[in-house]
N, C-alpha and C positions, 0 to 999 in steps of 0.2 A: 373403315371408311373415312374416320376423324384423321389417319394418318394419310390418307391420299387428298384429301383436303388441304392439309398443311403443306404437303409437297407442292401441289399445284399452286397454292397461295403464294410460296416462295418463289416460284418460277416467274419469269417475266411475261410469261402467256395470259394474261389477264383474261382474255376470250374464254380459254378453256376453263379458268376458275369460275365465271360468270356461268357458263353452259354448266357445270357441274351442280352449282346452288340451285340453278332452275331446274335441273333435273330431279334434285332430292325434294325441292318444293312443290314440284307437281306431281309426285309419284304417288302420293295417297289419293289424289285425284283421277288419276289414270288408272288405279286399282279399282276405287268407285266403280268408274266407269265402266271396267271389264266386269264386275259383278252385276251392274244393271244391265250388260247387255243381253240380248235374246238369244241365246245358245241353241235354242230348239224351237224355232219359228214355226207355227201351223202354215198349212198349204191346203189347197182343194184336196190333196191326196189325204185320206183317211191315217191318222196316226194314233198312238196310245190306246191303240184297241185291247180290249181286256173282255173277257168272260168272267161272269159272276153265277155264283150258285144260288137260287131262288128258293123260297118256301118250297117248292115242288120240283126238286132236282130230277125226277123220273120223266116229266112232262115238259119242262121248262128250262130255258136258258137265257142270262141276260148277257146284252153285249152292248159296251159303251166305248166310245172313239171320239177323237178330236180333229176340227177343221179350222181352217180361216173363215171368215165372214163370207167368202166366196161360195161357199156352199152353203145353200142355202134349205137344204132339205134332207131327211134321214131315212134311209131305206136299207134293209138287208135281203138280200138273196139268199134263200137257202134250200136244201133238199137232203134226202138220205145221199152219203158219200158214194161215190162209184169211180171205178178206176178209167172210166170212158171219159175224155175230155169233152164229148159231145152231150153237154148235161143241161144247156140252156131251157131247153124245153120241158125238162123236168123238175126245174126249182120253182119256189114260190116267191112272192114280194110281199114284204109286212113294211108299212111306213111307222117309223118311231117317233120321238119327241127330240127337239132342239132345244137348247138352253143355253143362250149366251152367257158368256163369263168374261167379266172385265178383270183382267189381270195387269201387271205393273208394266207390261208391254202393249196394252190395248187390248181391245176386244177378240176374243175368239169365240167361236161355236162348239159346245159339247153335245153329244147324240146319245140316245140310248132307246134299244129295242129290247123286249123281254119276247123271246119267242114261246108259245103255248102249243097244246094240243101235240106234242112231240110223242113219239113211241120210246118206250123203255129200253134202256139197255141198247140202244141204236146210235151208230155212226153218222152224223150229220157233215157237211159240207157248206160253208156259208162265206159270203164277202159283204162289206159294208160300203155304202157310198151315198151319192146325191142324185143317181139315175142317170146321171150323163156317163157317157164311155171312158172319159178321162178321171172322172170322179170316184172310180172303184178302187176298193182294195184289192189285194190278192185272194185266193180263195184259202180257206184253212178249214181244219177239222175239228170236231170234239164230240164226246159220247155222253150220252144222257145216262144216269143212273139207274139201276137196274131196281123194279119194284119188290124183289124176292130178296130176303137176306142172304145175298151172296158177298163173297170175299171182296174188298177192295182194299186200296191204299191210299195215303196221302202223304205231301211234304208239309213239313212243319219248319216255319223259319222264325227265328227270334229276331230283336230290333235290327234294323237296317242301319238307317238314321244318317251315317255320314259317310264321306267319299264313296257314293252310290255307285257312280259310274268306273271309278278306278280299283275299288277294293270289294264293295258288295255284290258288284257282278258276278266276281266268281263262285260266290256260295250259291246264288240263285241257278246259276249255270251247272256248276257241279251237280247239285240236287238233281235237276232235271237228267244229267249224264247217268246218275246212279239209278235212277227210277223213272225213265222214260214214260212208262206204262202208269205213273201214278194217275190216280181220280181227280185231283185237286190240289190246291197249295193253300195252306193256312199262314197268314201273315200276323204275328203277336203284338201290332202296334209299333209306334214310332218307324213308321216306313220312311220319313225324311225328318228335316231336324228342324225347319221352320214351316209352320203350317201351310202359309200361302205363297210361298216362295216358288213361282213358277219353275226356275231353272231346277229345282230339287226333285220336282215331281218328274221334269224330263229325264234328269239321269235315273231315278228309279225306274221308268219306263224303258230306257237306255239298255240298264240292266238286265231286265225281264225279256226284253225283245220279244220275238215271235213265240217265246213260251207261253206268253200271257193269251195270245191268241187262240192257245188250243187246249191248255190246262186252266179249267176254271180257277179262281180265288175266291176266300173268304178272307176277312179280315176283322179285327177288332181295333178300336182307336187306342193310343197311348195317349201321354201327355203332350208329346209333340205335336199331335194332329191338331190341338188347341191352342187360341190365343185369347186375348183379352179383349173386349170392345170398349169404347169410351167410356162406359159405366162400370168397368172391371169386371163385367160377367164373363164366363166361359164360352167361348165361340168355336164351334168346330170349323176345322179348316173348309173353305169354301170349294177346294178341291174333291172333298169327300163324296157328297153326293153326286155328281157330275160324273166321276170317275168309276161307282160302282153300282151296280143293281142288286142290292142285299135285301133279306126278307124285311118287312114291314111289321113284323107280328110281336114286336116288343111293348114296353110301356109307351105310353103317347108322349111325344116329344123326344124319343130315342131312336127315331127310326133308321133303320141300317146300322146302328151301333149296339143296339140290344136286340138279340133275337135268336131264332133256334131253326135249326135243319134237321130234318130225319132223312137220315142216308142209309138205305140197306142195312137197317136194325140196329143203327146207332143214332141217338141224339146229340147233337152239336149244339152247345149254348155258348153265346157270344156274350161277354159283358162289358160295360163300360166302367172300367174302375177309375178314370179320371173325374168324371163325374160323380162316383161313389165317393170317393174320398175329398171333395174339394163342396159337394153340396147335399146337405142333410136331408131337403125332402127329396131329392132325386133318388138318393141312396134308400130312402125306405119304401118307394115306389117301386125302385129295382128288384128290393129283396123280396117282396111281396111276390113280384112276377117270379122271380127266381124259384121260389118256394113251390108256387103253382105249375111252373113249367117242369121242375123236377119230379114232381109226384103224379101228375096226369100223363103218364105217359107207356107205353108197352115195350119200347125198344129194350133188347136184351143190353147194350151197351150206352154207357153215357161219357160224353167229353165235355169239359168246360173249358173255354179259352177265355182267356183275360188278359191283360197289359202288366198291372202291377201285380206282384206275388203274393200268395197267403203265405210262403216263408220265403224271406230274402236270401238271396245267394250273395250279395254284396255286404259286404262289412260295413256295420253302423245302420243298416236300414232295418225297419221292421213294420209291417202293416198290422197292427196289433188288434186295432178297430175292426177292421175287414176280416181278418181271421176268427174273431170271434164271433161274429156275425154268420160267417159263409160257411166255415169248416163243419159245425153241427149238421149244416144241412148236407153237406157235401157226403158225410159219414150215414146218416139217418137214411138218406135215398140212395146209397152204394153208386155213387160218383165214381168212375174207375180211372180217370185220367185227368189233370189239369195241366194244360199246357200255358206257359207265361213266357214274359221278356223282362223290359226294364232295368234289368240289374247288370245286363253287359258282361256277365260271365256265366257258365254252365254248373248247374246243379240239379240233381234228381235223388228224390229220397222220399219218404213217409213220415208220419208223426208217430211210428213205432219203430222199435230196435229189429234190424235184420241178421242174418248170419247164423240161422238156426235150421239152414236145410230148406225147406218147403214152408213158405210164410202165408197162412191166411191173412189178409189185409184187411183190417178194420176201416181203411178209408182209402182216398184215393191216392195214386203215385202223383207227386209233383214234379213239375220238371220247369226250370227256367233255362233260357238259351239265348244266344246272340249270334247275328249272321253278319252283322257288320263290322267294321274296324275298332270303334269305339271300346276301350276296355277298362274294366275297373278290376279291384281287388275282391278276393274270396272272402265270405263270413265263416266257412268251414265248420257252422253250428252243428247241433246233436241231429236235427232231421236229416243232413245231407249224407247220402251213401256213396255218391260218386260227383267229382267237380272237375271243373277246368277254369282256368283264367288264363288270358292273353292268347286266345284261339276262337277263330270263326267256326262256326259249326253250322250243319244242317241236319234235320231229322227226317228220317222214313217210318211211317206207322202203318203196320197192315193189321185189317181187322178182318177175321174169319167169323164164323157163328160163335164158336166157344172159346176163341184165342186171338189175344192182342199181341204183336209182336213189334217191340219199339226199338230203333236202331239211330244212334246218334254217330254221325261222321265228321270229321275235319275236313276243311275244305280240299284239302291234298286228298282226300279220298280214302285216309284208314277209317277203319270201324274205330269208334272212341269208347261207345258205350252202348249196351244192350241187355234186355230184359224181356221177359214174357209176363202176361197175365193169363191165367186159365181160368174161365168163369164158371162157377158152380152153380148149382140149381137153386141156390138160397140167394143168389144176386152176389154173393161175397167172391172175390178173386183168389187164387193161389198166385204166390209170385215166384218167379223162377229166374234168378240172376244169369245173365249169360254174356257178362262183362268180358272183352277179351284179355286173356291173361298177358298176352305179350304187348299191352299198350299200357305204358306207366300213366299215373294221374298227372296233368298238368297243373300244379299248384302254386308255381311261384309268383310273385307278385310282378306285374308289368313294370318294365324299367323307369318308365315316363311318371308311374304311380310311386315306386320305391324312392325316386330322387326327392319327391315332396314329403316324404313321411319324415315325421320328428323322430327323437330318440325313443320317445314313449311309445308312439304309435307300431313303429318297428319291433319293440318288444312284446308288445300285445299281440302282432301277428305272428311271432315265432311262439309264443306261448298257445296260442290258438292252433298253429300248425301241429305243435307237438302234441296236444291232447287228440287231436283228429287223427294224427298216425297211430297212437297209441290205441284209439278206439276202432279202426279200422282192422289193427292187427288183431285185437281181440274176437271181432267179427269173424275174422279168418278163422280163427283157432276154433270157433262155436261152429261154423259151417263145415267143420270136418277135414 
């Protein structure tokens, strides 16, 4: 650019020189204006429609959506799904709640309805709107959970966070293509990068599109769902409550971020690790609630969902305090699976050595994953038995009465990791490694991170890498 300016400056055309200088001067202003533009404006037509699982997924379904302020009412029409288009006389109508929300682009209306008294294991159709003919959405379908302990499946997505429209979209869409009959999606926090930036929430919904309208979501909050108020106190995104209709059965003040759902013989527990790591009193209340929630249920399987990992997969991170608090509870009450995010790599393992054939686990299987394009380097520590860096992934989990099957896929569709847990009568699980033999581990440091390494950091990584490869080789020998 400096060469161009010098060239123009030495020419006799001073007007061109002035034009170049003005263009450079106003470029930051133009970029700022572009960033502040409303790329996802609301209208009277409902958008950002999303289903949420509630505390009673056999009989309820939460529905949320957004409109402009022109839409002043919240209604859902719904009924049992039918192949016939002549359904209007067979549907019911339910009014919901309207919540005004002030964004950087002005006032919008968010709407929510919880449908109740639904039949278990039944397909329903619905549309949302303001009761005027032009204000309705299209019809979409969903299925309620079964009351019996039958098999089901769900999609698990790690951090989305960045480049949501251009890059994360392929992860959520590939996951649905792989498992279109999944029962719901779990988002492991950091859905966006800036808690209250409307453009990012617009991109998140753009990525999920109509999938969110037919496949219910559950989510836990990450650190990027929080900002600081003027008193430097943690403040959850103003979009979180209007976007989801999640359970309110957690500790007081942590509604829709700390909760549990019993789904077909599995208890799902969502934790708010951002508050746990930053607010001591909130951590203690959450820990007491966690112990009671783990202890007082009769579901066969237990899955814990949280953002910050018990065992970190990124180099240099370690949530030791949280691990010391929670891991004993996970092991005492036979938690089977802990699903996490935050570290922008993939890591799967336990706190015990594997590679000895069938292994009876003394604690849960821990998984960290990432679905968006932001990447870190791997820790390659002792707990990890399968890792990946510089790769976007999605996971499919299938749970039957006595077997859990976990599969991690690259966004290009290849199976990357897989294992099974077989539940025994005493609550423990037998681990069966089903890692695809033809899929090598993706362990290289992402190039953008490699460029920032000092010589000492590069030496430390190579040492970790060598130790990890030696340990994996020993495990393979032990496994026969």
